[in-house]
N, C-alpha and C positions, 0 to 999 in steps of 0.2 A: 302189537302192531298187526295190522290187517294183512292177510295173505290171500289176494284175490286170484282165482283161477277160473278160466272159462269152463263151464259145466259141460261134461260129456259122459256118455254111458259106459265108456271104457275105463277112463281114469277114476270115475266116481260111481262105478256100477254098484258098489255095496254101501254107498253113502246113506246115512240116516241122520235125521235132524230132530232134535228135541224141541217140541212145540209148546211145552208148558211155559206159562208166563210166571216169571220169578225175578226177584232182584238179582239172583245169582247169574241170570242170563242177560242182565242189562236193562231190565224193564222198569227199574226204579228211576224214572225220569219225570220231570215236572210238566212236560208238554211235548207236543210233536207237530211237525208240519202236516197240514192237511190240504186237500184240493177241493175245488168247488163241487165235484161230483160226490164228495163225501159229506157235504154239509147236512143233508137231510138226516142221515144216520147219526152223525156226530153230535148234532144239536140236541139229541135226546138225552145225552149223558154229560157233555162237556160244554163249558163256555168256549166260544170261538172268538178269537181276537185277530187283529192284523198286527204285524210287526214289519219293520224295515230290515231287510237283509244287510248285515254289517258292511259288506264290501261293495255291493252295488247300489244300496239305498232303495232297491225295489221292494214293494210290499209283498208279503206272503201271509197266508192264513195259518194260524196255529190253534190247536185244541189244548186246553189247559187241564192238567191232571192234579195239580197241587200248587202250593204257594212257595215252594223251595225248589232248588235245582234238581235235587234227587228225591223229591217227595211225590209219589204216585199214590193218591188217596184211594184209588180203585184197586190197589194191589195188596194182597196179603199172602200168607203162607199157602193158602188154597188156590191162589191164582188171581186173575184179573176179572173183577166183577163189574162188567158193563155190557151193554147190548152190542156195542160196536168197538172194535179196535182199529185205529187208523192204519192205513196201508203201509206207511213207512215203518211201523212197528211190526205189523203182521208179515211183512216180506222177509224179515231177518231169518237167516244170514245171507240172503241173496240180494243181488243188485243187478241192474240192467247195464249192459255195455254194448259196444258196437264193433262189428267186424266188417272190415272193408270187403266189398264185393270183388269177385274174381276179375271182373273187367276193370277194376280200379275206379269205377264210377259210382260213388255213393257208398253207404254203409248200412248194414242191417242190424237190428237189435238182437242181442244174444244174452243169455243168463250167465252171470258170474256168481261164484260162491266164495265167501270168506272162510277159508279153511282154518283160520285161527279163532273163529268165533267159539264161545263156550257152548253154543247150541250144536256144534258138531258132535255126534254121538260116537263114542269109542267102545261101545258095547252093543247090547241087544235093544236098548231103549231107542225110541224115536220113530219118526215116520220115514219110510223108505222113499228115496227120490226116484229110483227106477224100479221097474218090474223085474221079475226073475230073468226074463229073456231080453231085457234091454229097453223095453218101451217105457214111456213116461208114466209115472204113477199119478193117480188122481191128485195127490198132494202137490206135486210139482206143476201139474197143469193149472191148479188154482193159483200157485205162486206166480206162474207166467201171466195170468190174467191180472193179478195184483200189480205186477211190475209194469205192465202196459198201461194200467190205469194211472200209475205214477208218471210215466213218460208222457201220456196225453194230458195229464193234469197240469204239468208245468206250463204248457202253452195256453191251456184254458185259464189258468190263474192270471197270466200276463194280460190276456184279453179282457178278463173280468175287471181287474184293477184299472186298466186303461179306461174302461167305460165308467167306473165309479169316480175316477179322478177327473174325467172330462166334465162330470156333473157336480164336482166339488162335494161329494158325499162322504168323504172320509175325514174323521176328526179324532184328535187324541182322546184317550180314555185312561183315567187315573184310578187304580185300585187302591183304596185306603180303608183298611180293615183293622178292627180290634177284636181279638178273640176273647172267649169267656175267661181265660186265665190271665188276661191283661196284656198278652203279647200283641204286638202291632205289626202290620205288614203294609207296605206301600210299594207300588210299581207304577212307573209313568212311561214305560216304553211301548204301551199298547195303543191301538187305534180301533175304531169301530165305525159303524154307519151313523151318520148324523141324522137322527130321526126327524127333526124339524124340516131339514132340507129334503129328505127322502119323501115325506108325506106331502110336501108342497110341490113336487114335480108336476109339470104340465102333462097333458095327455100324450103329446108327442114323445116326450122322454120316457114316460111310463110304457108306452107301446113299444118303443125300441128295446127297453130293458126286458120286457116280457118276451119279445120275439127271440132274444138271444138266451133267455133263461136266467139272466142275471137278476131280474126282479125277484124271482123265487129265492135265489141265493141270498140276497140282501135280507129278505124276511127271515130266513133261517139263522143268519148271524144275529139279528135282533132277538129272535126267540131264544137263542142259546144263552143270552145274558141272565136269564132266570136261574141258570145252573150255578151262578156265583154263590147264591145262597145255599145251594146244595153242597158245594165244596166247603163252605164255611162250617156248616153243620157237621160234615164228615170230619173236618179237622178238629172241631170242638170235642167230638166223641173220642178222638184218639188222644187228646191232651191228658 
């Protein structure tokens, strides 16, 4: 069970975090939520699909690492072999929280840490969170940037999907795969960009998408689909 604490250099002055990627630390996952600002980096390694969030029905983007719930084809005993690791994975065991302002008007973002995470070091291993005299380490400064990108990415995702839906650009995508060993895999919960409608957009719609940056994001999603073949080949080699 998670034990979240607001990070501070008194209670957590000696805190160290193991940053190695391993199944032992929960990295054996089949995919992860990603945000539009990550699409350029993510599409070089992973297929990017859209999914509907179970409770709200809102669309969200996911990078796929494998074809099973706990299958990360990029992970082995030596670590995670990809050019980019999504922010929601890289930020572990930290998360963003909010602390009410002293005047009671609004709340400011603060870093929390899950003290029950297997990444919490109980020895000499790991990255120091704070410097010897209490200042932030370069490691936690980077984590702070990652957490803020996640915070900003939530709003950016909503705006992007609103634009795509307004232009009717989202369509279901069915993965139907047969591997070399005869095993089959099918998934029908994914969505992607409808290429026919996307390339038929008029100048006004294209201009609006370009102005907001969503045109580029749509291209990145379509480009990422070539990584499906890459994942199939990786899976066949492991079989």
